N, C-alpha and C positions, 0 to 999 in steps of 0.2 A: 503495499499500500504505499510506504513513505516512497519507493523509487517511481511510483505513479505520480505521486503528489509533486516531485521535484520537476516534472515537465511543465506544470502550471504555476509554481511559484516556491516559496520558501514557507516550511511550516515550523512554527517555534512551539513547543509543547509547554503547556502550563506548568509554573514553579514559583514557589515561594508567595504565594496568594495573587500571581498575576495570571490572568486568563490565557489559554493557548491563543496563539496568534498565527495567521496566514498572510503571506503579502503576495500577489497575483504578479508575475513576471509582466513585462510591458505588452506582450502580444495579446496575451489573456485580459489585461487592463483595457487595452485598446477596443477587445471585444465587448465589453461592459460598455464602453463609452459609446459603441454602435448601438446597443441595444438603449441606452439613454437618449441619444437623438432620435431612433423611430418611435420611442416610447412617448417624448415631448412632442413630435410633431404629430403623432395621432391624436394626443389630447388637445392640443390646440385646435386641430383639424376638427374636433368633435363639441369643442366648448366655444358659444358664441360669447361667454363673459372673458373668457381668457384671450379672445381675437379683439373684443371690444375696447379692452384697457391694455392691450399691445405687450401682454407679458411675453419675453422671448422664450421659445420651445424648450431649449436645455435647461432652462433655469427651473421650471416647472418641475421636470423628469428628475434634475439632477438633486434638487433638493429632497423629493421623495425618495430617492435612491440613497443619498446620505442619512436618510432618516431611518430608513429599514435598517442600515449598517450599523448606525448608532444602538437601535433597539436590540440589534442581537448580541451588540458588545456589551449593553447594560444588563441584559440577561444571563451573562456570564458563558454562554456558549461559545462563542468565538469573536476575536477581534482581527476585523479584515483590514487590509490595506491594498494599495494599489501602486505600484511601479511607473509613476508617470511625469517624473520631473524632467527627463530630457526631451520626451516628446511635447510636453506642455511648454516648455521654452521654446522648441522649435515651432509649435504652431503660432505662439503669440509673436515671435520674431518674424516669421513669413508673413502673418497676418498684417503686421504694421507695415513691413516692406511695401505689400500689394496697396495699404491706404496712401503711403507716401508716394507711390508712383502715380496715382491719380492727383496728385498736389501739383498742378502746374500754373505758370506764371498767368496764363488765361484765366484760370478759375480765380486767382487773387484780384485780378484786375476786374472781372465779374462780380465779384464779391463786394469789392470796394474797402478803402482804407478805414471809413467809418465802421464798418463791421468789425473789422479785425481788432480795431481799438476797442471798440466795445465787449468785444470777447474777452481780450486782455483785462481790461479793468474789471469786468465781472468775475473772472478766476480770481484775482487778486482780491477782490472785495470779500468773496466768498470765503476764501482761506482765513483771512482775518478775522471773518465774524464768526467761522467755526471753533477758531482757536480761543477768542474772546469769551463766547457762551461757554466752551467747555470748561475753562479755568474759572469762570464766576460760578458755574454749578459745583465743580468741585470745591471749591472754597465753602459752599453751603453745606455740602453733605460730608465734608471732612477728608478728602481724597489727595493725595499728593500733588501738587500742580504740574509735574511733568508727568504723572500717569494720567492728569485730565487731558492733557497736550497729546499723549498718545491715543484719547479716545476721541481727539479732536482732528485738526487736519494731518496729523501724521497718518493715521489710518483712514479718515473719510476720503480728504482729495488724494493723499499720497498712496493709499493702499497698503497692502502687506507688506511689498517692498520696502517703501519708505519707512513705515513702522518699525520693520526688522531692522533697519540700518540704523534708527534714531535709538531703538531700544538699548544697544550697549553703551550709547553716548549718555543718554538719562540715567542709566544705572550707575555710571560713573561719577553722575553728579548727585547721587542720593536716592533716586527712585528705584525701590526694589522691585523686582519682576516687571521692569519697564517693556522688555521684549516681550513677554507671554502677553500682557496685556494688549500692547499695541497688535501683535497678530492676532488674537481673539476678535478684538474691535475692528480690524480689517477684515477679517472673514466675516462677520455680522455685516461690515459695511458692504462688503459685495452682494449680501442678500438684500440688503435693504435696498441699494441703487438699482438692483435688477427689478425690485418690486415696485418702487416709487415713480420711475421714469415714465413708462407706459401711462398709468392711470393719471398722471400730471399732465401729460401732453393731450390725452383723450378728453380730460375737463376742458383746456383751454380750446380744443377745437371744436367741442360741442358749444361751448359758452359763447364764442366768440363767431362760430357760423365758418370757420376756416375749411378750406377747399385747395387742394393741391394743383398746380398749374399742368394741365395734361400734354402741353409740349414739352415739360421739364421732365427728363427721362433720362435713366443710364446712359453714360458715354456709350456703351456696348449698343443701346438702341436707337442713336441718335439718327440712324438712317431709317428708322422706322419700319425695319424688319428686325423679326427676331433672329438672333446670333446664331450660327451654326458651328459648334466647336470643332476643331479640326485635330486629330491625333499629333500630327507632326510639329503644329504651331504649339499645341499644348506643351510636349517635351521641351521644344524651346523656350516657351516661356517660364515653364518651371525651373530648366537648367539657370536660365537668366535671373529668377529670384533667388536661387542659391548663389549664385555668384555676388549678386547685388548685398544681399544679407550678410556674405563673409566680408563685403567691401565697408558694410557699415560698422564693423568692429573697431577699424581705427579710428573711426569718427566717434564711436563711444568710448574708447580709451581717452582721447582729448577731453570731451566734455566730462567724463567722470574724474579728470585730473584737477578740476576746478575746485578750490577750496572752498568748504564748507557748503557743496552742493552735492548732493545724492543722484544721479543720475541712471534711471533704468537702461537697460541693453536696449530695448525696442526702439529707443529715440534715434539709435545710431542708424539702425535699419531703415526707420521711417525717413530719416533725412538723405540716407543713401538712396531710397527710392524716387525721393522728390529730386534730387540732383540728377540722377540717371534719365528720368522721365525727362525733364527740361532738356538736358545735353541732347537726348536722343531726337527730340522736336526739334532742336536748333539745326542738327546736323543731318536731317530726314534719315535716322536710322529706323528701318521699320521694326515694328512691335505691334502686338495684337490684344488688343484693350478686352475683349469677350474671354479669352483665356485667364487672363490676369484677374478679372473679375471673378472667374470661376474658382480660380486658387484662393484667393481673398476669401469667397464664402465659406468653402471647405474648412479652410483652418480655422475662422472663427468659430463657426459650429461645434468641432472637435475640441477646441481650447475651452468654451464655455462648459461643455459635458464634461471634460476632464476635471475643471477647477470644481464645478459644484459636486460632484459626484463624490469628490476625495476630501470634502470639508469633514472634519471629526468634529461634530456637534456635540460629545461628550466633554470635549476641552473647554467648552464655553460655560460650563456649570459652575467652575471654582470663583469665575470673575464675573459672574452675572448680576451681582447685585449693583453695586455704586457704577459700575461700567454700564450697566443696562440704563439707567437714568440719564446719564448722559447721551448714549446712543439714540435714546428715544428723543431726547430734544434735538440732537443733531438731524434726525428724521424730519422732524417738523420743520425745523429751520431749513432744510433743502427743498420740501415742498413749497414751503411759503416763498422761500429765495426764487423758485423756479416762475411760480405764479405770477408774483408782483415785481421781480426784479428782472431776472434773465428775459422773460418773455417782452418785457417792453423794452428793454436794452437791444435785444435782438432784432428789433423791427416791426412785433406786433402783426405777425401775417404767419402763414402756415409754415414757412420754415422756421421761424422763430420757436413756434411750438415744437417742432422736431427737434431743433437744438437746445431747448430746454429738456428734452426727454434723456439726451445726451449729455445735458449739464447734471443732471440727477444721477446718471449713472457713473462719470467719473468723481462728481462731487461726494459721493457716499461709496465708492468702489474703486474704480479703474477705468483705463482707457477702452479696453474691450467692453466692458460694461456699457460704455456710453455709444459705442457705435452698435452694439447688440440691442440696446433700447431703441436707438433710430431707426434701425434695419424693421425692428417688429412694429413700431408705429408707422412706417411708410409702408411696410407689406399690407396693412390695413386701411391706409388711408389716402396713401400716394407717394409718389417719388418727390424728393426734393434734392437737387444735384449739390448744390452749396453746403446744404447741413451734412449731408453724407462725406464729401470730400475735405471740405475745409474745416468744419467745427471740432471734431474729435481730436483730430491730429494737433491743430493749433492751440486748442486748450488746454491739453495734457502736455504740451511743449512749454507754455506759460506756466502751468503749474509745478512742471519740475524744475523750472528754473526760481519761481518765486517763493513756492513753498519751503524749501529746504532752508533757504536764506531767513524767511521770516522765523521759522522753528529754532534755528540754532540762536538770534537773537534773542526773540521773546523766552525762549527757556532760558537763557543766561540771565536775562534780568530778573526773571521770577525766583531764582535761587540765590540772588543776591543777598 
């Protein structure tokens, strides 16, 4: 039996009060991710409520899957885990590489400098408000101010990556278990961001009677005809994406070496994609948008499935008290910020509502959450090219610059 189990993963027998554990190897883990994708699409396809509020399909099934795994663990039967780290990292970086590849100067000119400025201002304002609110509530409930920061923009706008990076820094400044709190808060933030964005956008669309422009469509559909994917072009574009992702690493290295700024790896890939797109357009180098968009959507769906299905809900129990109070306040702040600030700053139109869904995604979770929220909204209500191509990448870039700087300065001020 043990020999058979070795083909599917690693079994660890129960010992010293710790229950038995089994970690699935990466191919088997991908099989479970496929089940999550099929399950989520089936649920959304059969639920008018999920479609109405534009909840991303992998979020629904991924959360249910992680809940089932948690219940099995709590029962004492077995603790299951999955080998997804490398594949998850690949999915995230190739996805953002493809997003960056859609980021052309023509799109910037079409969007206008005013919208870009509003996106930047709104991102910095949200981060500042998250930290001020978190620290204020932390003081009221007796939580260390640096732990309150970990439940604020570090985990909300920054996500698990930023919270993990600042955990050891804050622990060195006297905040015990800052890493654990930050990772748990970031995990909850991913869930919150995925669940808030769609309903907020749906509320704005219904309240203001917003409609998409039927002439605004994905670049691959600009000709008015359904794109037909080609095997040879798909192989060529996939190889191009792999090469550009590798070329994004020197960019990531340079950005990550900037003092006091924690830069995620995918930003290098995103910038590499944007540079490559504009260079190829300038020198009339042939590329194929439908194939790149197909790669983009595949890796987004797989990434979300892997992230949500591997959340260990049982680890949230030990930090659920004071952290939960702050996170509830952050969720309310994000929803109100989206409805009353983001929507108005982004233009008070259908595109603004879609971008508000994206704002809720990265404002309480991560860049992929922003894109997933926008895609779910557009699948239900119609396309908006500027919101899809410009907003998530530009907003996340501003966040990754401003957030670490503000956290560093504000955190140092709080412990003086």
